[in-house]
N, C-alpha and C positions, 0 to 999 in steps of 0.2 A: 272639178276633176272629172275626167271621163275614164272608163275602164272597159276592157274587152277580154273575154276568156279566149286564149289562143289554143290551148290544149288542156284536156282534163282526163287523161287516161293514166293507167299504171299507178293509181293511188295518189297522184300528185296533180297539181294544176299549174298552168303557165298563164299569167295574167299580165296584160300591158296596161299601165296607168299613164295618163297624160294630164299633168297639172297645168293650170292656167296661170298667167302672169299674176303675181301677188300672192299666190297660195304658198303656205308654209309646208315645205317638202316633208320634213320629219313628222310633224303632227298629222298631216293628211295621210301619209302612208301608214303610220301607226293606227290611226282611226279606221282606215280601210281594212287593215289586217284584223283588228278586233271585231269589226262588224261582220266580216266574212269568216271568222273562226280560224284564222291562220296562226297556229302556235309557233311555227318555225318557217323561215323563208331565206332564200338566197336572193340578193338584189343585184341586178345588173342595170346600169343606167348610162344614158347619154343625155346631156342637158346643159343648160346654162343658168347661172344664178347672178342676180344683181349684186348680192352680198351674201356671205355665208360665214359660219363659224365651224372650223374643223377642230377635232379633238385628237391629240396625239397622246397615246397611253405610254407613260413612263414606267417600265417594269421595276426599276430600282425603288421608286417612291410609291408605286402602286396607285398613282393618281393620273388623272387626265389633265393634259395641258391644253387649254382652249386657245385657238389661234384664229383671230378674226381676219376675214378677207373682205376688205371694203371696196373692191373693184369688181366690175363685171367679169365673170370667169366661166369657162366651159369645163364640163366635168365628164369624164369617161371612167366607168368602173365596171 
């Protein structure tokens, strides 16, 4: 994973992360945040995944429903 600070003024930071093929997005982003002391963040992303697991939160049951996606997909958030 590579990262670069884009802006660091007004008490906040804007960092771009680029993950390499085969890296685990959730774990690597979480580890980066812990290492850099980021307690709260907004994440915007453009990317592609070979496979992913989405979680849909069901308010009625207060549980997350895991949805495996086993095809290559693009992501924009």
